[in-house]
C-alpha positions as a Markdown table, in Angstrom:
| # | Residue | x | y | z |
|---|---|---|---|---|
| 1 | Unk | 99.7 | 74.3 | 120.9 |
| 2 | Unk | 96.0 | 74.6 | 119.9 |
| 3 | Unk | 94.7 | 77.2 | 117.5 |
| 4 | Unk | 93.1 | 79.1 | 120.4 |
| 5 | Unk | 96.4 | 79.1 | 122.3 |
| 6 | Unk | 98.3 | 80.3 | 119.3 |
| 7 | Unk | 95.9 | 83.2 | 118.8 |
| 8 | Unk | 96.5 | 84.2 | 122.4 |
| 9 | Unk | 100.3 | 83.9 | 121.9 |
| 10 | Unk | 100.0 | 86.0 | 118.7 |
| 11 | Unk | 98.1 | 88.8 | 120.3 |
| 12 | Unk | 100.5 | 88.9 | 123.3 |
| 13 | Unk | 103.7 | 88.9 | 121.2 |
| 14 | Unk | 102.5 | 91.7 | 118.9 |
| 15 | Unk | 100.7 | 94.0 | 121.4 |
| 16 | Unk | 103.2 | 96.8 | 120.9 |
| 17 | Unk | 102.9 | 96.8 | 117.1 |
| 18 | Unk | 99.2 | 96.4 | 116.3 |
| 19 | Unk | 95.8 | 97.3 | 117.7 |
| 20 | Unk | 93.6 | 94.5 | 119.1 |
| 21 | Unk | 91.5 | 94.4 | 116.0 |
| 22 | Unk | 94.6 | 94.3 | 113.8 |
| 23 | Unk | 96.0 | 91.4 | 115.8 |
| 24 | Unk | 92.8 | 89.5 | 115.5 |
| 25 | Unk | 92.7 | 90.0 | 111.8 |
| 26 | Unk | 96.3 | 89.1 | 111.2 |
| 27 | Unk | 96.2 | 86.1 | 113.5 |
| 28 | Unk | 93.2 | 84.7 | 111.6 |
| 29 | Unk | 94.9 | 85.6 | 108.2 |
| 30 | Unk | 98.1 | 83.7 | 109.0 |
| 31 | Unk | 96.3 | 80.7 | 110.4 |
| 32 | Unk | 94.3 | 80.5 | 107.2 |
| 33 | Unk | 97.4 | 80.8 | 105.1 |
| 34 | Unk | 99.4 | 78.1 | 107.0 |
| 35 | Unk | 96.6 | 75.7 | 108.3 |
| 36 | Unk | 94.0 | 76.3 | 105.6 |
| 37 | Unk | 91.1 | 77.0 | 108.0 |
| 38 | Unk | 88.9 | 80.0 | 107.3 |
| 39 | Unk | 87.6 | 82.1 | 110.3 |
| 40 | Unk | 84.6 | 79.8 | 110.8 |
| 41 | Unk | 86.7 | 76.7 | 110.9 |
| 42 | Unk | 89.2 | 78.4 | 113.2 |
| 43 | Unk | 86.3 | 78.9 | 115.7 |
| 44 | Unk | 84.9 | 75.4 | 115.2 |
| 45 | Unk | 88.3 | 73.7 | 115.7 |
| 46 | Unk | 89.8 | 76.2 | 118.1 |
| 47 | Unk | 91.0 | 73.5 | 120.5 |
| 48 | Unk | 92.5 | 71.4 | 117.8 |
| 49 | Unk | 96.3 | 70.9 | 118.1 |
| 50 | Unk | 98.4 | 72.5 | 115.4 |
| 51 | Unk | 100.7 | 70.2 | 113.5 |
| 52 | Unk | 104.3 | 70.6 | 114.6 |
| 53 | Unk | 105.4 | 72.0 | 111.2 |
| 54 | Unk | 102.4 | 74.4 | 111.1 |
| 55 | Unk | 103.2 | 75.6 | 114.6 |
| 56 | Unk | 106.8 | 76.2 | 113.7 |
| 57 | Unk | 105.9 | 78.2 | 110.5 |
| 58 | Unk | 103.4 | 80.3 | 112.4 |
| 59 | Unk | 105.9 | 81.1 | 115.1 |
| 60 | Unk | 108.5 | 82.1 | 112.4 |
| 61 | Unk | 105.9 | 84.4 | 110.9 |
| 62 | Unk | 105.4 | 86.1 | 114.3 |
| 63 | Unk | 109.1 | 86.7 | 114.5 |
| 64 | Unk | 109.1 | 88.3 | 111.1 |
| 65 | Unk | 106.1 | 90.5 | 112.0 |
| 66 | Unk | 108.0 | 91.7 | 115.2 |
| 67 | Unk | 110.7 | 93.1 | 113.0 |
| 68 | Unk | 108.2 | 95.5 | 111.5 |
| 69 | Unk | 108.1 | 93.8 | 108.1 |
| 70 | Unk | 104.7 | 94.4 | 106.4 |
| 71 | Unk | 102.5 | 91.4 | 106.6 |
| 72 | Unk | 101.8 | 91.6 | 102.9 |
| 73 | Unk | 105.5 | 91.0 | 102.2 |
| 74 | Unk | 105.6 | 88.1 | 104.6 |
| 75 | Unk | 102.6 | 86.5 | 102.9 |
| 76 | Unk | 104.0 | 87.5 | 99.5 |
| 77 | Unk | 100.6 | 88.7 | 98.3 |
| 78 | Unk | 97.8 | 91.2 | 99.0 |
| 79 | Unk | 94.3 | 92.0 | 97.8 |
| 80 | Unk | 93.7 | 95.1 | 95.8 |
| 81 | Unk | 90.6 | 96.2 | 94.0 |
| 82 | Unk | 89.2 | 92.7 | 94.5 |
| 83 | Unk | 92.2 | 91.0 | 92.9 |
| 84 | Unk | 95.1 | 89.1 | 94.3 |
| 85 | Unk | 98.6 | 90.6 | 93.6 |
| 86 | Unk | 102.0 | 89.2 | 94.4 |
| 87 | Unk | 104.2 | 91.7 | 96.3 |
| 88 | Unk | 107.8 | 91.7 | 97.6 |
| 89 | Unk | 110.5 | 94.0 | 98.8 |
| 90 | Unk | 110.9 | 95.4 | 95.3 |
| 91 | Unk | 107.5 | 97.0 | 95.0 |
| 92 | Unk | 105.3 | 99.3 | 97.1 |
| 93 | Unk | 102.4 | 97.6 | 98.8 |
| 94 | Unk | 99.4 | 99.1 | 97.1 |
| 95 | Unk | 97.4 | 101.6 | 99.2 |
| 96 | Unk | 93.7 | 102.3 | 99.5 |
| 97 | Unk | 94.3 | 105.7 | 98.0 |
| 98 | Unk | 95.3 | 104.1 | 94.7 |
| 99 | Unk | 92.1 | 102.1 | 94.7 |
| 100 | Unk | 90.4 | 105.5 | 94.9 |
| 101 | Unk | 92.5 | 106.8 | 92.0 |
| 102 | Unk | 91.3 | 103.8 | 89.9 |
| 103 | Unk | 87.7 | 104.3 | 90.9 |
| 104 | Unk | 88.0 | 107.9 | 89.5 |
| 105 | Unk | 89.8 | 106.7 | 86.3 |
| 106 | Unk | 87.3 | 103.8 | 85.6 |
| 107 | Unk | 84.4 | 106.1 | 86.1 |
| 108 | Unk | 85.7 | 108.9 | 83.8 |
| 109 | Unk | 87.0 | 106.5 | 81.1 |
| 110 | Unk | 83.7 | 104.7 | 81.1 |
| 111 | Unk | 81.9 | 108.1 | 80.6 |
| 112 | Unk | 84.3 | 109.3 | 77.9 |
| 113 | Unk | 83.7 | 109.5 | 74.2 |
| 114 | Unk | 86.9 | 107.5 | 73.5 |
| 115 | Unk | 86.1 | 104.4 | 75.6 |
| 116 | Unk | 85.2 | 102.2 | 72.5 |
| 117 | Unk | 87.7 | 103.5 | 70.0 |
| 118 | Unk | 90.8 | 101.5 | 70.8 |
| 119 | Unk | 92.0 | 103.2 | 73.9 |
| 120 | Unk | 95.8 | 103.7 | 74.4 |
| 121 | Unk | 96.8 | 104.1 | 78.0 |
| 122 | Unk | 100.1 | 104.9 | 79.5 |
| 123 | Unk | 100.9 | 104.0 | 83.2 |
| 124 | Unk | 104.0 | 105.7 | 84.6 |
| 125 | Unk | 105.8 | 104.0 | 87.5 |
| 126 | Unk | 104.0 | 100.6 | 87.5 |
| 127 | Unk | 105.5 | 98.9 | 90.5 |
| 128 | Unk | 103.6 | 95.7 | 91.1 |
| 129 | Unk | 101.4 | 96.4 | 88.1 |
| 130 | Unk | 98.1 | 97.0 | 90.0 |
| 131 | Unk | 97.1 | 100.1 | 88.0 |
| 132 | Unk | 97.5 | 98.7 | 84.5 |
| 133 | Unk | 96.1 | 95.3 | 85.4 |
| 134 | Unk | 92.9 | 96.7 | 87.0 |
| 135 | Unk | 92.4 | 98.9 | 84.0 |
| 136 | Unk | 93.0 | 96.1 | 81.6 |
| 137 | Unk | 90.5 | 94.0 | 83.5 |
| 138 | Unk | 87.9 | 96.7 | 83.1 |
| 139 | Unk | 88.8 | 97.8 | 79.6 |
| 140 | Unk | 90.0 | 94.5 | 77.9 |
| 141 | Unk | 90.2 | 96.1 | 74.4 |
| 142 | Unk | 92.6 | 98.9 | 75.6 |
| 143 | Unk | 96.3 | 98.9 | 74.7 |
| 144 | Unk | 98.1 | 99.5 | 77.9 |
| 145 | Unk | 101.8 | 100.3 | 78.3 |
| 146 | Unk | 103.6 | 100.6 | 81.7 |
| 147 | Unk | 107.0 | 102.1 | 82.3 |
| 148 | Unk | 109.2 | 101.5 | 85.4 |
| 149 | Unk | 112.9 | 102.1 | 86.2 |
| 150 | Unk | 113.2 | 99.0 | 88.3 |
| 151 | Unk | 113.8 | 95.7 | 86.5 |
| 152 | Unk | 112.8 | 93.8 | 89.7 |
| 153 | Unk | 109.6 | 95.7 | 90.0 |
| 154 | Unk | 108.8 | 94.8 | 86.4 |
| 155 | Unk | 109.4 | 91.1 | 87.1 |
| 156 | Unk | 106.8 | 91.3 | 89.8 |
| 157 | Unk | 104.4 | 93.2 | 87.5 |
| 158 | Unk | 104.8 | 90.6 | 84.8 |
| 159 | Unk | 104.2 | 87.8 | 87.3 |
| 160 | Unk | 100.9 | 89.5 | 88.3 |
| 161 | Unk | 100.0 | 89.9 | 84.6 |
| 162 | Unk | 100.6 | 86.2 | 84.0 |
| 163 | Unk | 98.6 | 85.2 | 87.0 |
| 164 | Unk | 95.6 | 87.2 | 85.8 |
| 165 | Unk | 96.2 | 86.4 | 82.2 |
| 166 | Unk | 96.1 | 90.0 | 81.2 |
| 167 | Unk | 98.2 | 91.5 | 78.4 |
| 168 | Unk | 100.1 | 94.7 | 79.3 |
| 169 | Unk | 103.2 | 96.0 | 77.5 |
| 170 | Unk | 106.0 | 96.6 | 80.1 |
| 171 | Unk | 108.8 | 99.1 | 79.4 |
| 172 | Unk | 112.0 | 99.2 | 81.3 |
| 173 | Unk | 113.2 | 102.8 | 81.2 |
| 174 | Unk | 114.0 | 105.8 | 83.3 |
| 175 | Unk | 110.9 | 107.9 | 82.6 |
| 176 | Unk | 112.5 | 111.2 | 83.6 |
| 177 | Unk | 115.1 | 110.8 | 80.8 |
| 178 | Unk | 113.0 | 108.9 | 78.3 |
| 179 | Unk | 111.2 | 110.8 | 75.5 |
| 180 | Unk | 107.8 | 109.5 | 74.6 |
| 181 | Unk | 107.2 | 108.5 | 71.0 |
| 182 | Unk | 103.4 | 107.8 | 70.9 |
| 183 | Unk | 100.2 | 109.5 | 71.6 |
| 184 | Unk | 97.8 | 108.3 | 74.3 |
| 185 | Unk | 94.1 | 108.6 | 75.2 |
| 186 | Unk | 94.9 | 108.2 | 78.9 |
| 187 | Unk | 97.9 | 108.9 | 81.1 |
| 188 | Unk | 97.8 | 107.7 | 84.7 |
| 189 | Unk | 100.5 | 107.7 | 87.3 |
| 190 | Unk | 101.2 | 107.2 | 91.0 |
| 191 | Unk | 104.9 | 108.3 | 90.9 |
| 192 | Unk | 107.3 | 108.8 | 93.8 |
| 193 | Unk | 106.1 | 112.0 | 95.4 |
| 194 | Unk | 107.5 | 112.2 | 98.9 |
| 195 | Unk | 110.0 | 115.0 | 99.3 |
| 196 | Unk | 113.4 | 114.1 | 100.6 |
| 197 | Unk | 112.9 | 116.5 | 103.5 |
| 198 | Unk | 109.8 | 114.5 | 104.6 |
| 199 | Unk | 111.8 | 111.3 | 105.2 |
| 200 | Unk | 111.7 | 111.7 | 108.9 |
| 201 | Unk | 107.9 | 111.7 | 108.8 |
| 202 | Unk | 107.7 | 108.2 | 107.2 |
| 203 | Unk | 107.3 | 105.2 | 109.4 |
| 204 | Unk | 110.3 | 103.0 | 109.8 |
| 205 | Unk | 108.2 | 100.0 | 108.8 |
| 206 | Unk | 107.8 | 101.7 | 105.4 |
| 207 | Unk | 111.3 | 103.0 | 104.9 |
| 208 | Unk | 112.9 | 99.8 | 106.2 |
| 209 | Unk | 111.0 | 97.4 | 103.9 |
| 210 | Unk | 109.6 | 99.1 | 100.9 |
| 211 | Unk | 111.7 | 100.5 | 98.0 |
| 212 | Unk | 112.8 | 104.1 | 98.6 |
| 213 | Unk | 113.0 | 104.6 | 94.8 |
| 214 | Unk | 109.2 | 104.2 | 94.6 |
| 215 | Unk | 108.6 | 106.4 | 97.6 |
| 216 | Unk | 110.9 | 109.4 | 97.4 |
| 217 | Unk | 111.5 | 112.0 | 94.7 |
| 218 | Unk | 115.0 | 111.3 | 93.2 |
| 219 | Unk | 115.8 | 115.0 | 93.6 |
| 220 | Unk | 115.0 | 117.9 | 96.0 |
| 221 | Unk | 112.2 | 118.7 | 93.6 |
| 222 | Unk | 109.2 | 116.7 | 94.8 |
| 223 | Unk | 107.3 | 117.6 | 91.6 |
| 224 | Unk | 109.9 | 116.4 | 89.1 |
| 225 | Unk | 107.7 | 113.6 | 87.8 |
| 226 | Unk | 104.7 | 115.8 | 87.6 |
| 227 | Unk | 106.6 | 118.5 | 85.6 |
| 228 | Unk | 107.6 | 115.9 | 83.0 |
| 229 | Unk | 104.1 | 114.4 | 82.8 |
| 230 | Unk | 102.8 | 117.9 | 82.2 |
| 231 | Unk | 105.3 | 118.5 | 79.4 |
| 232 | Unk | 104.7 | 115.1 | 77.9 |
| 233 | Unk | 100.9 | 115.7 | 78.0 |
| 234 | Unk | 101.2 | 118.7 | 75.7 |
| 235 | Unk | 102.5 | 116.5 | 72.8 |
| 236 | Unk | 101.6 | 113.0 | 73.7 |
| 237 | Unk | 98.1 | 113.2 | 75.3 |
| 238 | Unk | 95.4 | 113.3 | 72.6 |
| 239 | Unk | 92.8 | 116.1 | 72.4 |
| 240 | Unk | 90.1 | 115.3 | 75.0 |
| 241 | Unk | 92.6 | 112.8 | 76.5 |
| 242 | Unk | 92.3 | 112.1 | 80.2 |
| 243 | Unk | 94.9 | 112.4 | 83.0 |
| 244 | Unk | 94.8 | 110.7 | 86.4 |
| 245 | Unk | 97.5 | 111.4 | 89.1 |
| 246 | Unk | 98.0 | 110.5 | 92.7 |
| 247 | Unk | 99.8 | 113.3 | 94.4 |
| 248 | Unk | 101.5 | 114.6 | 97.6 |
| 249 | Unk | 98.7 | 116.0 | 99.8 |
| 250 | Unk | 101.0 | 118.9 | 100.8 |
| 251 | Unk | 101.5 | 120.1 | 97.3 |
| 252 | Unk | 98.0 | 120.0 | 95.8 |
| 253 | Unk | 97.7 | 123.6 | 94.4 |
| 254 | Unk | 101.3 | 123.6 | 93.2 |
| 255 | Unk | 100.8 | 120.3 | 91.3 |
| 256 | Unk | 97.5 | 121.4 | 89.8 |
| 257 | Unk | 99.1 | 124.6 | 88.5 |
| 258 | Unk | 101.3 | 122.5 | 86.2 |
| 259 | Unk | 98.2 | 121.4 | 84.3 |
| 260 | Unk | 96.7 | 124.9 | 83.8 |
| 261 | Unk | 96.6 | 124.5 | 80.1 |
| 262 | Unk | 94.0 | 121.6 | 80.3 |
| 263 | Unk | 90.4 | 122.5 | 79.4 |
| 264 | Unk | 89.5 | 120.9 | 82.7 |
| 265 | Unk | 91.8 | 120.1 | 85.6 |
| 266 | Unk | 90.6 | 119.4 | 89.1 |
| 267 | Unk | 92.2 | 118.8 | 92.5 |
| 268 | Unk | 90.3 | 116.0 | 94.2 |
| 269 | Unk | 90.3 | 114.8 | 97.8 |
| 270 | Unk | 90.6 | 111.2 | 99.1 |
| 271 | Unk | 88.3 | 109.7 | 101.7 |
| 272 | Unk | 90.4 | 111.2 | 104.5 |
| 273 | Unk | 89.8 | 114.7 | 103.0 |
| 274 | Unk | 93.4 | 115.1 | 101.9 |
| 275 | Unk | 94.3 | 116.7 | 98.5 |
| 276 | Unk | 95.3 | 113.4 | 96.8 |
| 277 | Unk | 94.4 | 113.3 | 93.1 |
| 278 | Unk | 94.4 | 115.3 | 89.9 |
| 279 | Unk | 91.9 | 114.6 | 87.2 |
| 280 | Unk | 92.4 | 116.4 | 83.9 |
| 281 | Unk | 90.8 | 116.5 | 80.5 |
| 282 | Unk | 92.9 | 118.1 | 77.8 |
């Protein structure tokens, strides 16, 4: 099978799952991963026969994609904020909204009076480690701690930290039952915020392959993490400290109300005009 023929096969096999542009992107991505040809080389050598092993691997990847498994998990990696991160079934695949959260955080931390005074940052629910590692790259002098309940997620986060040679302190604990013992200049979190009653609205490709622990609130209270973060911020976020949260778009005002005691707390929209973030200054 030639490269051109495989691309036609790829598009035909996945026509029910992806749009034409998505199939073109994914076909090119998988060929580059297996064969090593970038998009230009794929066009130049479009009539070149695939090696038998490469053809077999590519067909196996098509079979995996047809199950609905996210392509990032199949590849074992994804790009986020211009950095490569390893991902697997134990962590959420990072979303564009979380890139927006980090853009807000980096901007506000850069403009803050504390940026050069030994920042201490706490990340709650680290998953693959994208939030603390992007922050560490931008603020290398900061002391960053990340907490997660999943040991397997922390293994992935540590692998990503080692790959980027960035130093983050990882803490294995159940945040909801763990008292904080230190004070921080910044608290940031993208915790599980989907209510249990919203499960039917979530795509099967997400529910079937990504960890439910990281998606859904562990109780009927979708704001349980935000309530504890609000309480912890009273004692453990320093004066003028900064708070950055990704939230459930359906619960914007209710979530914001938990931080009424901040000197400045704002509900911010994402690029799709959904209530998605809370920025606070204590």
